[in-house]
PyMOL Python script that loads the backbone (N, CA, C, O; Angstrom):
from pymol import cmd

cmd.read_pdbstr("""\
ATOM      1  N   MET A   1       9.722 -21.077   2.835  1.00  0.00           N
ATOM      2  CA  MET A   1       9.993 -20.719   1.628  1.00  0.00           C
ATOM      3  C   MET A   1       8.572 -20.176   0.939  1.00  0.00           C
ATOM      4  O   MET A   1       7.545 -20.797   1.214  1.00  0.00           O
ATOM      5  N   ALA A   2       8.509 -19.127   0.128  1.00  0.00           N
ATOM      6  CA  ALA A   2       7.653 -18.863  -0.498  1.00  0.00           C
ATOM      7  C   ALA A   2       6.960 -19.659  -2.097  1.00  0.00           C
ATOM      8  O   ALA A   2       7.659 -19.785  -3.102  1.00  0.00           O
ATOM      9  N   ARG A   3       5.860 -20.001  -2.039  1.00  0.00           N
ATOM     10  CA  ARG A   3       5.324 -20.452  -3.388  1.00  0.00           C
ATOM     11  C   ARG A   3       5.859 -19.886  -4.571  1.00  0.00           C
ATOM     12  O   ARG A   3       6.028 -18.668  -4.616  1.00  0.00           O
ATOM     13  N   THR A   4       6.129 -20.561  -5.472  1.00  0.00           N
ATOM     14  CA  THR A   4       6.439 -19.250  -7.144  1.00  0.00           C
ATOM     15  C   THR A   4       5.347 -19.728  -7.436  1.00  0.00           C
ATOM     16  O   THR A   4       4.772 -20.698  -6.942  1.00  0.00           O
ATOM     17  N   SER A   5       4.962 -18.878  -8.456  1.00  0.00           N
ATOM     18  CA  SER A   5       3.810 -19.238  -9.139  1.00  0.00           C
ATOM     19  C   SER A   5       4.064 -19.929 -10.575  1.00  0.00           C
ATOM     20  O   SER A   5       3.190 -19.936 -11.442  1.00  0.00           O
ATOM     21  N   ARG A   6       5.484 -20.579 -10.771  1.00  0.00           N
ATOM     22  CA  ARG A   6       5.225 -21.605 -11.742  1.00  0.00           C
ATOM     23  C   ARG A   6       4.622 -22.800 -11.121  1.00  0.00           C
ATOM     24  O   ARG A   6       4.029 -23.566 -11.881  1.00  0.00           O
ATOM     25  N   ASN A   7       4.680 -23.109  -9.758  1.00  0.00           N
ATOM     26  CA  ASN A   7       3.884 -24.326  -9.324  1.00  0.00           C
ATOM     27  C   ASN A   7       2.691 -23.857  -9.198  1.00  0.00           C
ATOM     28  O   ASN A   7       1.932 -24.619  -8.599  1.00  0.00           O
ATOM     29  N   ALA A   8       2.184 -22.743  -9.592  1.00  0.00           N
ATOM     30  CA  ALA A   8       0.552 -22.810  -8.899  1.00  0.00           C
ATOM     31  C   ALA A   8       0.008 -23.344 -10.277  1.00  0.00           C
ATOM     32  O   ALA A   8       0.577 -23.374 -11.368  1.00  0.00           O
ATOM     33  N   ALA A   9      -1.494 -23.835  -9.849  1.00  0.00           N
ATOM     34  CA  ALA A   9      -2.218 -24.364 -10.681  1.00  0.00           C
ATOM     35  C   ALA A   9      -2.888 -23.437 -11.702  1.00  0.00           C
ATOM     36  O   ALA A   9      -3.184 -22.283 -11.389  1.00  0.00           O
ATOM     37  N   LYS A  10      -3.107 -23.895 -12.821  1.00  0.00           N
ATOM     38  CA  LYS A  10      -3.824 -22.988 -13.891  1.00  0.00           C
ATOM     39  C   LYS A  10      -5.240 -22.191 -13.629  1.00  0.00           C
ATOM     40  O   LYS A  10      -6.147 -22.963 -13.319  1.00  0.00           O
ATOM     41  N   LEU A  11      -5.485 -21.283 -13.670  1.00  0.00           N
ATOM     42  CA  LEU A  11      -6.441 -20.783 -13.098  1.00  0.00           C
ATOM     43  C   LEU A  11      -7.852 -21.247 -14.085  1.00  0.00           C
ATOM     44  O   LEU A  11      -7.916 -21.680 -15.235  1.00  0.00           O
ATOM     45  N   ASP A  12      -8.904 -20.939 -13.068  1.00  0.00           N
ATOM     46  CA  ASP A  12     -10.369 -21.591 -13.661  1.00  0.00           C
ATOM     47  C   ASP A  12     -10.855 -20.184 -14.085  1.00  0.00           C
ATOM     48  O   ASP A  12     -11.357 -19.474 -13.214  1.00  0.00           O
ATOM     49  N   LEU A  13     -10.767 -19.808 -15.120  1.00  0.00           N
ATOM     50  CA  LEU A  13     -11.836 -18.441 -15.572  1.00  0.00           C
ATOM     51  C   LEU A  13     -12.736 -18.398 -16.027  1.00  0.00           C
ATOM     52  O   LEU A  13     -12.909 -18.939 -17.119  1.00  0.00           O
ATOM     53  N   PRO A  14     -13.483 -17.885 -15.534  1.00  0.00           N
ATOM     54  CA  PRO A  14     -14.967 -17.662 -16.215  1.00  0.00           C
ATOM     55  C   PRO A  14     -14.988 -17.195 -17.812  1.00  0.00           C
ATOM     56  O   PRO A  14     -14.087 -16.481 -18.252  1.00  0.00           O
ATOM     57  N   PRO A  15     -16.105 -17.662 -18.657  1.00  0.00           N
ATOM     58  CA  PRO A  15     -16.214 -16.950 -20.018  1.00  0.00           C
ATOM     59  C   PRO A  15     -16.117 -15.498 -19.913  1.00  0.00           C
ATOM     60  O   PRO A  15     -15.502 -15.101 -20.903  1.00  0.00           O
ATOM     61  N   GLU A  16     -16.376 -14.745 -19.325  1.00  0.00           N
ATOM     62  CA  GLU A  16     -16.516 -13.252 -19.528  1.00  0.00           C
ATOM     63  C   GLU A  16     -15.599 -12.846 -18.290  1.00  0.00           C
ATOM     64  O   GLU A  16     -15.516 -13.295 -17.147  1.00  0.00           O
ATOM     65  N   PRO A  17     -14.914 -11.771 -19.001  1.00  0.00           N
ATOM     66  CA  PRO A  17     -13.809 -10.927 -17.949  1.00  0.00           C
ATOM     67  C   PRO A  17     -14.940 -10.158 -16.656  1.00  0.00           C
ATOM     68  O   PRO A  17     -14.973  -8.930 -16.575  1.00  0.00           O
ATOM     69  N   ASP A  18     -15.706 -10.931 -15.826  1.00  0.00           N
ATOM     70  CA  ASP A  18     -16.433 -10.258 -14.791  1.00  0.00           C
ATOM     71  C   ASP A  18     -15.419 -10.429 -13.375  1.00  0.00           C
ATOM     72  O   ASP A  18     -15.023 -11.507 -12.933  1.00  0.00           O
ATOM     73  N   PRO A  19     -15.159  -9.247 -12.878  1.00  0.00           N
ATOM     74  CA  PRO A  19     -14.375  -9.292 -11.745  1.00  0.00           C
ATOM     75  C   PRO A  19     -14.991 -10.087 -10.577  1.00  0.00           C
ATOM     76  O   PRO A  19     -14.307 -10.873  -9.921  1.00  0.00           O
ATOM     77  N   ASP A  20     -16.627  -9.812 -10.269  1.00  0.00           N
ATOM     78  CA  ASP A  20     -16.831 -10.714  -9.332  1.00  0.00           C
ATOM     79  C   ASP A  20     -16.858 -12.148  -9.318  1.00  0.00           C
ATOM     80  O   ASP A  20     -17.319 -12.766  -8.358  1.00  0.00           O
ATOM     81  N   ARG A  21     -16.356 -12.746 -10.403  1.00  0.00           N
ATOM     82  CA  ARG A  21     -16.432 -14.051 -10.371  1.00  0.00           C
ATOM     83  C   ARG A  21     -14.916 -14.825 -10.886  1.00  0.00           C
ATOM     84  O   ARG A  21     -14.691 -16.003 -11.168  1.00  0.00           O
ATOM     85  N   MET A  22     -13.996 -13.589 -10.870  1.00  0.00           N
ATOM     86  CA  MET A  22     -12.521 -14.421 -10.839  1.00  0.00           C
ATOM     87  C   MET A  22     -12.274 -15.539  -9.689  1.00  0.00           C
ATOM     88  O   MET A  22     -13.033 -15.547  -8.720  1.00  0.00           O
ATOM     89  N   PRO A  23     -11.356 -16.361  -9.773  1.00  0.00           N
ATOM     90  CA  PRO A  23     -11.488 -16.972  -8.672  1.00  0.00           C
ATOM     91  C   PRO A  23     -10.091 -16.561  -7.736  1.00  0.00           C
ATOM     92  O   PRO A  23      -9.805 -17.277  -6.777  1.00  0.00           O
ATOM     93  N   ILE A  24      -9.395 -15.575  -8.019  1.00  0.00           N
ATOM     94  CA  ILE A  24      -8.544 -14.957  -7.327  1.00  0.00           C
ATOM     95  C   ILE A  24      -8.825 -13.589  -6.949  1.00  0.00           C
ATOM     96  O   ILE A  24      -8.951 -12.997  -8.021  1.00  0.00           O
ATOM     97  N   MET A  25      -8.980 -12.814  -6.055  1.00  0.00           N
ATOM     98  CA  MET A  25      -8.446 -11.237  -6.031  1.00  0.00           C
ATOM     99  C   MET A  25      -7.697 -10.529  -6.177  1.00  0.00           C
ATOM    100  O   MET A  25      -7.923  -9.419  -6.658  1.00  0.00           O
ATOM    101  N   LEU A  26      -6.220 -11.053  -5.702  1.00  0.00           N
ATOM    102  CA  LEU A  26      -5.116 -10.248  -5.819  1.00  0.00           C
ATOM    103  C   LEU A  26      -4.211 -11.539  -6.667  1.00  0.00           C
ATOM    104  O   LEU A  26      -4.419 -12.726  -6.417  1.00  0.00           O
ATOM    105  N   GLY A  27      -3.150 -11.051  -7.732  1.00  0.00           N
ATOM    106  CA  GLY A  27      -2.477 -11.813  -8.640  1.00  0.00           C
ATOM    107  C   GLY A  27      -1.210 -11.210  -8.915  1.00  0.00           C
ATOM    108  O   GLY A  27      -1.011 -10.020  -8.671  1.00  0.00           O
ATOM    109  N   ASP A  28      -0.265 -12.030  -9.454  1.00  0.00           N
ATOM    110  CA  ASP A  28       0.860 -11.767  -9.362  1.00  0.00           C
ATOM    111  C   ASP A  28       0.979 -11.834 -11.005  1.00  0.00           C
ATOM    112  O   ASP A  28       0.154 -12.361 -11.751  1.00  0.00           O
ATOM    113  N   LYS A  29       2.220 -11.166 -11.396  1.00  0.00           N
ATOM    114  CA  LYS A  29       2.740 -11.006 -13.110  1.00  0.00           C
ATOM    115  C   LYS A  29       2.075 -11.985 -13.774  1.00  0.00           C
ATOM    116  O   LYS A  29       1.183 -11.874 -14.615  1.00  0.00           O
ATOM    117  N   ILE A  30       2.643 -13.057 -13.271  1.00  0.00           N
ATOM    118  CA  ILE A  30       2.531 -13.944 -14.003  1.00  0.00           C
ATOM    119  C   ILE A  30       0.847 -14.704 -14.372  1.00  0.00           C
ATOM    120  O   ILE A  30       0.535 -15.292 -15.407  1.00  0.00           O
ATOM    121  N   GLN A  31       0.054 -14.469 -13.264  1.00  0.00           N
ATOM    122  CA  GLN A  31      -1.582 -14.657 -13.343  1.00  0.00           C
ATOM    123  C   GLN A  31      -2.092 -13.571 -14.011  1.00  0.00           C
ATOM    124  O   GLN A  31      -2.896 -13.783 -14.918  1.00  0.00           O
ATOM    125  N   LEU A  32      -1.767 -12.421 -13.725  1.00  0.00           N
ATOM    126  CA  LEU A  32      -2.092 -11.340 -14.654  1.00  0.00           C
ATOM    127  C   LEU A  32      -2.024 -11.686 -16.056  1.00  0.00           C
ATOM    128  O   LEU A  32      -2.970 -11.710 -16.842  1.00  0.00           O
ATOM    129  N   ALA A  33      -0.948 -11.922 -16.264  1.00  0.00           N
ATOM    130  CA  ALA A  33      -0.672 -11.958 -17.662  1.00  0.00           C
ATOM    131  C   ALA A  33      -1.771 -13.322 -18.319  1.00  0.00           C
ATOM    132  O   ALA A  33      -2.292 -13.148 -19.421  1.00  0.00           O
ATOM    133  N   GLU A  34      -1.971 -14.309 -17.729  1.00  0.00           N
ATOM    134  CA  GLU A  34      -3.034 -15.441 -17.979  1.00  0.00           C
ATOM    135  C   GLU A  34      -4.253 -14.568 -18.094  1.00  0.00           C
ATOM    136  O   GLU A  34      -4.862 -14.327 -19.136  1.00  0.00           O
ATOM    137  N   ILE A  35      -4.442 -14.262 -17.262  1.00  0.00           N
ATOM    138  CA  ILE A  35      -5.939 -13.317 -17.252  1.00  0.00           C
ATOM    139  C   ILE A  35      -6.471 -12.320 -18.922  1.00  0.00           C
ATOM    140  O   ILE A  35      -7.493 -12.082 -19.565  1.00  0.00           O
ATOM    141  N   HIS A  36      -4.694 -11.970 -18.973  1.00  0.00           N
ATOM    142  CA  HIS A  36      -5.204 -11.085 -20.074  1.00  0.00           C
ATOM    143  C   HIS A  36      -5.354 -11.582 -21.168  1.00  0.00           C
ATOM    144  O   HIS A  36      -6.287 -11.357 -21.939  1.00  0.00           O
ATOM    145  N   ASN A  37      -3.983 -12.674 -21.417  1.00  0.00           N
ATOM    146  CA  ASN A  37      -4.039 -13.424 -22.270  1.00  0.00           C
ATOM    147  C   ASN A  37      -5.682 -14.350 -22.584  1.00  0.00           C
ATOM    148  O   ASN A  37      -6.006 -14.579 -23.749  1.00  0.00           O
ATOM    149  N   ARG A  38      -6.240 -14.630 -21.857  1.00  0.00           N
ATOM    150  CA  ARG A  38      -7.229 -15.167 -22.312  1.00  0.00           C
ATOM    151  C   ARG A  38      -8.586 -14.402 -22.879  1.00  0.00           C
ATOM    152  O   ARG A  38      -9.535 -14.796 -23.557  1.00  0.00           O
ATOM    153  N   TYR A  39      -8.259 -13.197 -22.321  1.00  0.00           N
ATOM    154  CA  TYR A  39      -9.494 -11.991 -22.398  1.00  0.00           C
ATOM    155  C   TYR A  39      -9.360 -11.122 -23.777  1.00  0.00           C
ATOM    156  O   TYR A  39     -10.192 -10.933 -24.664  1.00  0.00           O
ATOM    157  N   PHE A  40      -7.757 -10.573 -23.613  1.00  0.00           N
ATOM    158  CA  PHE A  40      -7.804  -9.635 -24.409  1.00  0.00           C
ATOM    159  C   PHE A  40      -6.555  -9.581 -25.763  1.00  0.00           C
ATOM    160  O   PHE A  40      -6.406  -8.844 -26.738  1.00  0.00           O
ATOM    161  N   GLY A  41      -5.857 -10.689 -25.252  1.00  0.00           N
ATOM    162  CA  GLY A  41      -4.892 -11.303 -26.243  1.00  0.00           C
ATOM    163  C   GLY A  41      -3.363 -11.133 -25.735  1.00  0.00           C
ATOM    164  O   GLY A  41      -3.215 -10.752 -24.574  1.00  0.00           O
ATOM    165  N   LYS A  42      -2.517 -11.322 -26.319  1.00  0.00           N
ATOM    166  CA  LYS A  42      -1.264 -11.975 -25.823  1.00  0.00           C
ATOM    167  C   LYS A  42      -0.328 -11.152 -25.195  1.00  0.00           C
ATOM    168  O   LYS A  42       0.137 -10.202 -25.825  1.00  0.00           O
ATOM    169  N   LEU A  43       0.073 -11.412 -23.853  1.00  0.00           N
ATOM    170  CA  LEU A  43       0.766 -10.420 -23.057  1.00  0.00           C
ATOM    171  C   LEU A  43       2.054 -11.326 -22.057  1.00  0.00           C
ATOM    172  O   LEU A  43       2.025 -12.377 -21.417  1.00  0.00           O
ATOM    173  N   SER A  44       3.120 -10.292 -22.333  1.00  0.00           N
ATOM    174  CA  SER A  44       3.868 -11.473 -21.446  1.00  0.00           C
ATOM    175  C   SER A  44       4.141 -10.864 -20.229  1.00  0.00           C
ATOM    176  O   SER A  44       4.265  -9.655 -20.030  1.00  0.00           O
ATOM    177  N   PRO A  45       4.245 -11.944 -19.273  1.00  0.00           N
ATOM    178  CA  PRO A  45       4.381 -11.161 -17.857  1.00  0.00           C
ATOM    179  C   PRO A  45       5.246 -10.104 -17.302  1.00  0.00           C
ATOM    180  O   PRO A  45       5.031  -9.321 -16.377  1.00  0.00           O
ATOM    181  N   ARG A  46       6.534 -10.290 -18.264  1.00  0.00           N
ATOM    182  CA  ARG A  46       7.509  -9.149 -18.041  1.00  0.00           C
ATOM    183  C   ARG A  46       7.091  -7.415 -18.551  1.00  0.00           C
ATOM    184  O   ARG A  46       7.680  -6.386 -18.220  1.00  0.00           O
ATOM    185  N   SER A  47       5.832  -7.572 -19.485  1.00  0.00           N
ATOM    186  CA  SER A  47       5.911  -6.128 -19.832  1.00  0.00           C
ATOM    187  C   SER A  47       4.754  -5.431 -18.877  1.00  0.00           C
ATOM    188  O   SER A  47       4.286  -4.321 -19.129  1.00  0.00           O
ATOM    189  N   LEU A  48       4.422  -6.111 -17.923  1.00  0.00           N
ATOM    190  CA  LEU A  48       3.307  -5.354 -16.934  1.00  0.00           C
ATOM    191  C   LEU A  48       3.976  -4.684 -15.954  1.00  0.00           C
ATOM    192  O   LEU A  48       3.454  -3.950 -15.115  1.00  0.00           O
ATOM    193  N   GLU A  49       5.529  -5.029 -16.101  1.00  0.00           N
ATOM    194  CA  GLU A  49       6.510  -3.906 -15.179  1.00  0.00           C
ATOM    195  C   GLU A  49       6.097  -2.594 -16.127  1.00  0.00           C
ATOM    196  O   GLU A  49       5.977  -1.777 -15.213  1.00  0.00           O
ATOM    197  N   ARG A  50       5.806  -1.859 -17.307  1.00  0.00           N
ATOM    198  CA  ARG A  50       6.090  -1.041 -17.460  1.00  0.00           C
ATOM    199  C   ARG A  50       4.141  -0.327 -17.645  1.00  0.00           C
ATOM    200  O   ARG A  50       3.784   0.794 -18.004  1.00  0.00           O
ATOM    201  N   TRP A  51       3.488  -1.253 -17.324  1.00  0.00           N
ATOM    202  CA  TRP A  51       2.074  -0.555 -16.898  1.00  0.00           C
ATOM    203  C   TRP A  51       2.178   0.147 -15.566  1.00  0.00           C
ATOM    204  O   TRP A  51       3.082   0.021 -14.741  1.00  0.00           O
ATOM    205  N   PRO A  52       0.819   1.108 -15.473  1.00  0.00           N
ATOM    206  CA  PRO A  52       0.756   1.971 -14.676  1.00  0.00           C
ATOM    207  C   PRO A  52       0.028   0.952 -13.753  1.00  0.00           C
ATOM    208  O   PRO A  52      -1.191   1.109 -13.836  1.00  0.00           O
ATOM    209  N   ILE A  53       0.412  -0.104 -12.850  1.00  0.00           N
ATOM    210  CA  ILE A  53      -0.070  -0.752 -12.070  1.00  0.00           C
ATOM    211  C   ILE A  53       0.113  -0.579 -10.560  1.00  0.00           C
ATOM    212  O   ILE A  53       1.280  -0.584 -10.169  1.00  0.00           O
ATOM    213  N   MET A  54      -0.996  -0.406  -9.521  1.00  0.00           N
ATOM    214  CA  MET A  54      -0.238  -0.514  -7.980  1.00  0.00           C
ATOM    215  C   MET A  54       0.262  -1.761  -7.725  1.00  0.00           C
ATOM    216  O   MET A  54      -0.444  -2.722  -8.033  1.00  0.00           O
ATOM    217  N   TRP A  55       1.110  -1.908  -7.331  1.00  0.00           N
ATOM    218  CA  TRP A  55       1.923  -3.271  -6.595  1.00  0.00           C
ATOM    219  C   TRP A  55       1.786  -3.108  -5.250  1.00  0.00           C
ATOM    220  O   TRP A  55       2.005  -2.065  -4.635  1.00  0.00           O
ATOM    221  N   ARG A  56       1.237  -4.676  -4.570  1.00  0.00           N
ATOM    222  CA  ARG A  56       1.632  -4.376  -2.891  1.00  0.00           C
ATOM    223  C   ARG A  56       2.649  -5.781  -2.696  1.00  0.00           C
ATOM    224  O   ARG A  56       2.493  -6.741  -3.451  1.00  0.00           O
ATOM    225  N   LYS A  57       3.441  -5.791  -1.876  1.00  0.00           N
ATOM    226  CA  LYS A  57       4.398  -6.776  -1.625  1.00  0.00           C
ATOM    227  C   LYS A  57       3.806  -7.646  -0.642  1.00  0.00           C
ATOM    228  O   LYS A  57       3.759  -7.188   0.500  1.00  0.00           O
ATOM    229  N   VAL A  58       3.369  -8.739  -0.825  1.00  0.00           N
ATOM    230  CA  VAL A  58       3.088  -9.924   0.310  1.00  0.00           C
ATOM    231  C   VAL A  58       3.920 -10.631   0.484  1.00  0.00           C
ATOM    232  O   VAL A  58       4.759 -10.832  -0.394  1.00  0.00           O
ATOM    233  N   ASN A  59       3.943 -10.987   1.180  1.00  0.00           N
ATOM    234  CA  ASN A  59       4.917 -12.321   1.401  1.00  0.00           C
ATOM    235  C   ASN A  59       6.282 -12.120   0.462  1.00  0.00           C
ATOM    236  O   ASN A  59       6.841 -13.173   0.154  1.00  0.00           O
ATOM    237  N   GLY A  60       6.826 -10.994   0.017  1.00  0.00           N
ATOM    238  CA  GLY A  60       8.056 -11.187  -0.729  1.00  0.00           C
ATOM    239  C   GLY A  60       7.593 -11.492  -2.162  1.00  0.00           C
ATOM    240  O   GLY A  60       8.385 -11.845  -3.036  1.00  0.00           O
ATOM    241  N   ARG A  61       6.217 -11.332  -2.369  1.00  0.00           N
ATOM    242  CA  ARG A  61       5.765 -11.251  -3.823  1.00  0.00           C
ATOM    243  C   ARG A  61       5.096 -10.229  -4.250  1.00  0.00           C
ATOM    244  O   ARG A  61       4.338  -9.830  -3.367  1.00  0.00           O
ATOM    245  N   ASN A  62       5.017  -9.480  -5.432  1.00  0.00           N
ATOM    246  CA  ASN A  62       4.399  -8.178  -5.953  1.00  0.00           C
ATOM    247  C   ASN A  62       3.079  -8.877  -6.291  1.00  0.00           C
ATOM    248  O   ASN A  62       3.079  -9.886  -6.998  1.00  0.00           O
ATOM    249  N   VAL A  63       2.087  -8.413  -5.851  1.00  0.00           N
ATOM    250  CA  VAL A  63       0.467  -8.788  -5.951  1.00  0.00           C
ATOM    251  C   VAL A  63       0.011  -7.345  -6.342  1.00  0.00           C
ATOM    252  O   VAL A  63       0.577  -6.333  -5.927  1.00  0.00           O
ATOM    253  N   SER A  64      -1.445  -7.350  -7.475  1.00  0.00           N
ATOM    254  CA  SER A  64      -2.393  -6.118  -7.629  1.00  0.00           C
ATOM    255  C   SER A  64      -3.652  -6.738  -7.669  1.00  0.00           C
ATOM    256  O   SER A  64      -3.762  -7.959  -7.773  1.00  0.00           O
ATOM    257  N   SER A  65      -4.615  -5.968  -7.594  1.00  0.00           N
ATOM    258  CA  SER A  65      -6.113  -6.139  -7.539  1.00  0.00           C
ATOM    259  C   SER A  65      -6.416  -6.761  -8.972  1.00  0.00           C
ATOM    260  O   SER A  65      -5.987  -6.138  -9.943  1.00  0.00           O
ATOM    261  N   VAL A  66      -6.962  -7.676  -9.134  1.00  0.00           N
ATOM    262  CA  VAL A  66      -7.471  -8.257 -10.759  1.00  0.00           C
ATOM    263  C   VAL A  66      -8.598  -7.762 -10.870  1.00  0.00           C
ATOM    264  O   VAL A  66      -9.209  -8.339 -11.769  1.00  0.00           O
ATOM    265  N   ARG A  67      -9.297  -6.815 -10.304  1.00  0.00           N
ATOM    266  CA  ARG A  67     -10.348  -6.019 -10.512  1.00  0.00           C
ATOM    267  C   ARG A  67      -9.938  -4.701 -11.083  1.00  0.00           C
ATOM    268  O   ARG A  67     -10.776  -4.146 -11.794  1.00  0.00           O
ATOM    269  N   ASP A  68      -8.694  -4.056 -10.876  1.00  0.00           N
ATOM    270  CA  ASP A  68      -8.093  -2.782 -11.011  1.00  0.00           C
ATOM    271  C   ASP A  68      -7.314  -3.342 -12.628  1.00  0.00           C
ATOM    272  O   ASP A  68      -7.166  -2.769 -13.708  1.00  0.00           O
ATOM    273  N   PHE A  69      -6.971  -4.626 -12.159  1.00  0.00           N
ATOM    274  CA  PHE A  69      -5.830  -5.064 -13.743  1.00  0.00           C
ATOM    275  C   PHE A  69      -6.975  -5.059 -14.686  1.00  0.00           C
ATOM    276  O   PHE A  69      -6.892  -4.190 -15.554  1.00  0.00           O
ATOM    277  N   LEU A  70      -8.232  -5.970 -14.732  1.00  0.00           N
ATOM    278  CA  LEU A  70      -9.278  -6.163 -15.458  1.00  0.00           C
ATOM    279  C   LEU A  70     -10.201  -4.671 -16.196  1.00  0.00           C
ATOM    280  O   LEU A  70     -10.696  -4.589 -17.320  1.00  0.00           O
ATOM    281  N   ALA A  71     -10.179  -3.633 -15.087  1.00  0.00           N
ATOM    282  CA  ALA A  71     -10.324  -2.102 -15.845  1.00  0.00           C
ATOM    283  C   ALA A  71      -9.204  -1.544 -16.680  1.00  0.00           C
ATOM    284  O   ALA A  71      -9.440  -1.375 -17.876  1.00  0.00           O
ATOM    285  N   LEU A  72      -7.802  -1.180 -16.123  1.00  0.00           N
ATOM    286  CA  LEU A  72      -7.268  -1.283 -16.993  1.00  0.00           C
ATOM    287  C   LEU A  72      -6.699  -1.633 -18.571  1.00  0.00           C
ATOM    288  O   LEU A  72      -6.184  -1.023 -19.509  1.00  0.00           O
ATOM    289  N   SER A  73      -7.213  -3.267 -18.175  1.00  0.00           N
ATOM    290  CA  SER A  73      -7.089  -3.975 -19.568  1.00  0.00           C
ATOM    291  C   SER A  73      -7.543  -3.464 -20.738  1.00  0.00           C
ATOM    292  O   SER A  73      -7.093  -3.085 -21.819  1.00  0.00           O
ATOM    293  N   LYS A  74      -8.952  -3.616 -19.971  1.00  0.00           N
ATOM    294  CA  LYS A  74      -9.884  -3.101 -20.978  1.00  0.00           C
ATOM    295  C   LYS A  74     -10.143  -1.856 -21.563  1.00  0.00           C
ATOM    296  O   LYS A  74     -10.727  -1.772 -22.643  1.00  0.00           O
ATOM    297  N   ARG A  75      -9.631  -0.578 -20.736  1.00  0.00           N
ATOM    298  CA  ARG A  75      -9.326   0.591 -21.106  1.00  0.00           C
ATOM    299  C   ARG A  75      -8.463   0.623 -22.227  1.00  0.00           C
ATOM    300  O   ARG A  75      -8.799   1.289 -23.207  1.00  0.00           O
ATOM    301  N   ARG A  76      -7.208  -0.115 -22.219  1.00  0.00           N
ATOM    302  CA  ARG A  76      -6.059  -0.044 -23.080  1.00  0.00           C
ATOM    303  C   ARG A  76      -6.884  -0.773 -24.180  1.00  0.00           C
ATOM    304  O   ARG A  76      -6.877  -0.218 -25.278  1.00  0.00           O
ATOM    305  N   PHE A  77      -7.635  -1.994 -24.056  1.00  0.00           N
ATOM    306  CA  PHE A  77      -8.115  -2.592 -25.526  1.00  0.00           C
ATOM    307  C   PHE A  77      -8.712  -1.765 -26.262  1.00  0.00           C
ATOM    308  O   PHE A  77      -8.300  -1.457 -27.381  1.00  0.00           O
ATOM    309  N   GLU A  78     -10.045  -1.172 -25.581  1.00  0.00           N
ATOM    310  CA  GLU A  78     -10.567  -0.133 -26.205  1.00  0.00           C
ATOM    311  C   GLU A  78     -10.216   1.083 -26.800  1.00  0.00           C
ATOM    312  O   GLU A  78     -10.917   1.730 -27.578  1.00  0.00           O
ATOM    313  N   SER A  79      -8.985   1.389 -26.356  1.00  0.00           N
ATOM    314  CA  SER A  79      -8.430   2.938 -26.835  1.00  0.00           C
ATOM    315  C   SER A  79      -7.715   2.321 -27.914  1.00  0.00           C
ATOM    316  O   SER A  79      -7.436   3.182 -28.748  1.00  0.00           O
ATOM    317  N   ALA A  80      -7.257   1.052 -28.277  1.00  0.00           N
ATOM    318  CA  ALA A  80      -6.268   0.779 -29.377  1.00  0.00           C
ATOM    319  C   ALA A  80      -6.961   0.788 -30.539  1.00  0.00           C
ATOM    320  O   ALA A  80      -8.115   0.363 -30.604  1.00  0.00           O
ATOM    321  N   PRO A  81      -6.180   1.373 -31.759  1.00  0.00           N
ATOM    322  CA  PRO A  81      -6.853   2.057 -33.136  1.00  0.00           C
ATOM    323  C   PRO A  81      -6.708   0.482 -33.638  1.00  0.00           C
ATOM    324  O   PRO A  81      -6.142  -0.584 -33.394  1.00  0.00           O
ATOM    325  N   LEU A  82      -7.815   1.258 -34.680  1.00  0.00           N
ATOM    326  CA  LEU A  82      -8.561   0.136 -35.722  1.00  0.00           C
ATOM    327  C   LEU A  82      -7.539   0.409 -36.602  1.00  0.00           C
ATOM    328  O   LEU A  82      -7.040   1.488 -36.923  1.00  0.00           O
ATOM    329  N   ILE A  83      -7.213  -1.099 -37.064  1.00  0.00           N
ATOM    330  CA  ILE A  83      -6.409  -1.153 -38.419  1.00  0.00           C
ATOM    331  C   ILE A  83      -7.390  -1.787 -39.326  1.00  0.00           C
ATOM    332  O   ILE A  83      -8.199  -2.606 -38.891  1.00  0.00           O
ATOM    333  N   ARG A  84      -7.328  -1.248 -41.260  1.00  0.00           N
ATOM    334  CA  ARG A  84      -8.271  -2.030 -41.629  1.00  0.00           C
ATOM    335  C   ARG A  84      -7.359  -2.786 -42.469  1.00  0.00           C
ATOM    336  O   ARG A  84      -6.382  -2.222 -42.962  1.00  0.00           O
ATOM    337  N   GLY A  85      -7.638  -4.217 -42.707  1.00  0.00           N
ATOM    338  CA  GLY A  85      -6.804  -5.152 -43.216  1.00  0.00           C
ATOM    339  C   GLY A  85      -7.306  -5.524 -44.661  1.00  0.00           C
ATOM    340  O   GLY A  85      -8.454  -5.195 -44.961  1.00  0.00           O
ATOM    341  N   GLY A  86      -6.543  -6.170 -45.551  1.00  0.00           N
ATOM    342  CA  GLY A  86      -6.687  -6.683 -46.497  1.00  0.00           C
ATOM    343  C   GLY A  86      -6.190  -5.543 -47.568  1.00  0.00           C
ATOM    344  O   GLY A  86      -5.899  -4.391 -47.245  1.00  0.00           O
ATOM    345  N   SER A  87      -6.142  -6.116 -49.016  1.00  0.00           N
ATOM    346  CA  SER A  87      -5.082  -5.411 -49.711  1.00  0.00           C
ATOM    347  C   SER A  87      -5.657  -3.830 -50.034  1.00  0.00           C
ATOM    348  O   SER A  87      -4.909  -3.131 -50.717  1.00  0.00           O
ATOM    349  N   GLY A  88      -6.991  -3.218 -49.560  1.00  0.00           N
ATOM    350  CA  GLY A  88      -7.236  -1.822 -49.749  1.00  0.00           C
ATOM    351  C   GLY A  88      -7.185  -1.113 -51.629  1.00  0.00           C
ATOM    352  O   GLY A  88      -7.277   0.054 -52.011  1.00  0.00           O
ATOM    353  N   GLY A  89      -7.019  -2.309 -52.373  1.00  0.00           N
ATOM    354  CA  GLY A  89      -7.087  -1.852 -53.901  1.00  0.00           C
ATOM    355  C   GLY A  89      -8.525  -2.046 -53.958  1.00  0.00           C
ATOM    356  O   GLY A  89      -9.223  -2.624 -53.125  1.00  0.00           O
ATOM    357  N   THR A  90      -8.893  -1.476 -55.074  1.00  0.00           N
ATOM    358  CA  THR A  90     -10.110  -2.638 -56.064  1.00  0.00           C
ATOM    359  C   THR A  90      -9.990  -2.644 -57.122  1.00  0.00           C
ATOM    360  O   THR A  90      -9.163  -1.977 -57.745  1.00  0.00           O
ATOM    361  N   THR A  91     -11.054  -3.651 -57.724  1.00  0.00           N
ATOM    362  CA  THR A  91     -10.760  -4.484 -58.662  1.00  0.00           C
ATOM    363  C   THR A  91     -11.421  -4.330 -59.887  1.00  0.00           C
ATOM    364  O   THR A  91     -11.181  -5.098 -60.819  1.00  0.00           O
TER     365      THR A  91
END
""", "prot")
cmd.dss("prot")
cmd.show_as("cartoon", "prot")
cmd.util.cbc("prot")
cmd.orient("prot")
């Protein structure tokens, strides 16, 4: 029986999103969402189903390259529009 991600230990992630220092090379949706939550903001594992990620089926589980995922996440984060906060009025 394949090990489910719910039973997997939490990832020990480096302080910066460096692909060479990641503890895993391939990750499933839950692990990739955990990486995204750490560096770029909240993301549901279910949301990754709509991202243009290349998945590989290994032992019945879909996994993807962490390096490619970090590059895609960084591109999406940097292309997000900037929104000015505050009231915007003058006093």
